[in-house]
N, C-alpha and C positions, 0 to 999 in steps of 0.2 A: 359403700356397694355391697350388695349381699354376697355376690360372687367372690369379692376380694376378703370379705371376711371368712368365707368358706375355705379358701385356699389356705389363709393363715391359720385357721383351726384344724386343717388337716397336716399342717407342717411340711408344705411342699417344699422339697429341695431340688437341686440341680439333678437331672437324671431321673427323678421320679415319674413313674409309668402310671398315668391316670386316665380312669374311665369316666366319661361324663354320660349319665343317663338321662333321658327326657329330651324333649324337642323343643322347647318353647323359650321364651325370652331368657330365663334365668340361665338355661343351660349354655345359651349362645354369649351371654355376657360372661359366664364362667370360662368359657373357651377364649373370649377376647382376653380376660385377664391372665388366664395361663400362658397364651401364645397372642401378644398383642398383633395384630396383623389381620332366598328360597331354601331353606332348611339344610338339606345336606350339603347342597353346592355352596351356600353361604358359610357351613360349618367348614368346608374344605378350603375355602376362600380365606377363611379368617384363621386357618392354621391346623385344622384337625389332621392329623396323620391318616387316620382311618374313620370309615362312617359306616353304619349298619343299619339299614332299614328294617323295622321291626314292625309286628302287627300284634294285636290283643292275643291271638292263637298260637303264637310262637311257644313252643315248650322252652322253660328256663334251661333245662340241660343242654339244648341246642344251641341256645343262645350264648351260654357260656362257652360252648366249644367253638361257635363262630368268633367270638371275641378273642378266644386264645388264637384262632387262627389268623385273625386279621393284626393284633398285637403282637403275636410271636409268644406270649406268656400271659398269666393273670395279672392286672394291674395291682401295684401296691396301694394305690389310691383310687377311690371310687366317689364320684360326686353325683348324689341322686337328687337331680334338680326338680323331679315331679313329686317323689315321696309318696307314689300310690303303694298299695300292697304289693302288686306285680313288680315296681321297679325296685322296691327296697328289698324283696326277697332276691332278686336277680343280683342287686349289689352286695348282698352277702355271699351269694353264691359264687359270684365272678370275682370278688376280691381276694387277692393272695393271702394265704396263711399269717397273721401277723400284720396285716395291713389295716388301712383305715376307711370306714365309709361315711361321708359326711353327708346327712340329709340336710337338703336347702329347700326344696318345695314344701308345700303344705297341704297336698292333696286329701289326705285322711287323717283323722283325729285318731282312730283305733284300728289296728291291723293284726292279722295272724301271721307270724314271723317264724323262721327257722332259727330260732334263738340259740337251740343247743348246737347248731352247726356253727353259728357265731362265736359261741363260746369256747366249744372244742378247737376250732381253727384259729382262735384269738383275733378276730376281726372285731376291731374297736370301732363303734357307732357313735357318731359324734353329730351334735346339732351345730348351729352356728349364730353368732351374734350379729347384729345389723352393723354395717358400716357404710359409710358413704365417701370416706376420704380418697380413695383411687379416682373414683369417677368425677369428684368434684376438682381434683387436681388435673385432670384432662390427660392423663398417662394411659388411660385407655379408651380407645376409639370405638364408641359404641353406635355411631352414626349410622353404619349400614344396617344396623337393627331395626332402625325407624324405617319402614317400607312405605308408609303414607303420612302425608300431612293433608289437612282438611281445614277449609276457612269455617269459622263458628257457624255460617249460614249452612254448611254442608254437614251438619252432624248426624242426621238422619243417614246420609250415605256412608258416613264414616262406621255407624254401628252396623249397617247392613254389609259393610265389607268385611267386619270382623264375624259376624253371624253367619254370613255366608260364605266366609273363607275365600273371598274373590281374590284370585292371584296369590293365595299363599300368604295373607298378612302375618307378620311377625309383631310388630309394634305400631299402632296407629295413634297419630296425633293430631288433636282438634286444636287449631291456631287461634287464639283470641285475637292477636294483633294480625294486621295485614300481611299478605306473602311479602316475602323480601328474598335476598339472596340464599339464605339458609333453607326455604322451603318454596321456591318457585315454582315447582311442577305442578300442573293441575291434575285434578282426579281423572283417572282414566277408567272407565267403567266397562266391566265384560258383561253387562246386562243384569238383568234381576235372576236372583236365585230361586229355585223352586222351592 
């Protein structure tokens, strides 16, 4: 699993203060691997001590201050699960001097980054190798991240759910096999999106 590999790459130890940036599946899977147990609510239910709702218009310096207020200090490990220019810059700025920023997502190929800040504060920027071992072992419960199951005949509804963000989907699965005890809930439509 990507999240597990990233955690190993960042050398997480007991007592490590970690910041997870991004709000999609990989971020939530990273959270599940860090603390086994609808975005911010799901994150809290899965073990996040703090959550922070951000927008593209937020100033990075204000976000760093809010992160410090929420966490009590700067994290020594940051996981950028989106890896856009904005989240990677925030990761560099929010990570404690001498800390580690692990890039997990693949949002952009090229970015303008405050590299001198990372160098002067000795923020180690790392990538991740792919790993599926922990997920395959069943030691991390990722079932809450699958918010919808659709039968193969409902493929169009599945894509519409993702496209229109109906009821805030996280991961949508299209089942090739008939419904069973693992996916018995039928699709609940909020209506068509505009």
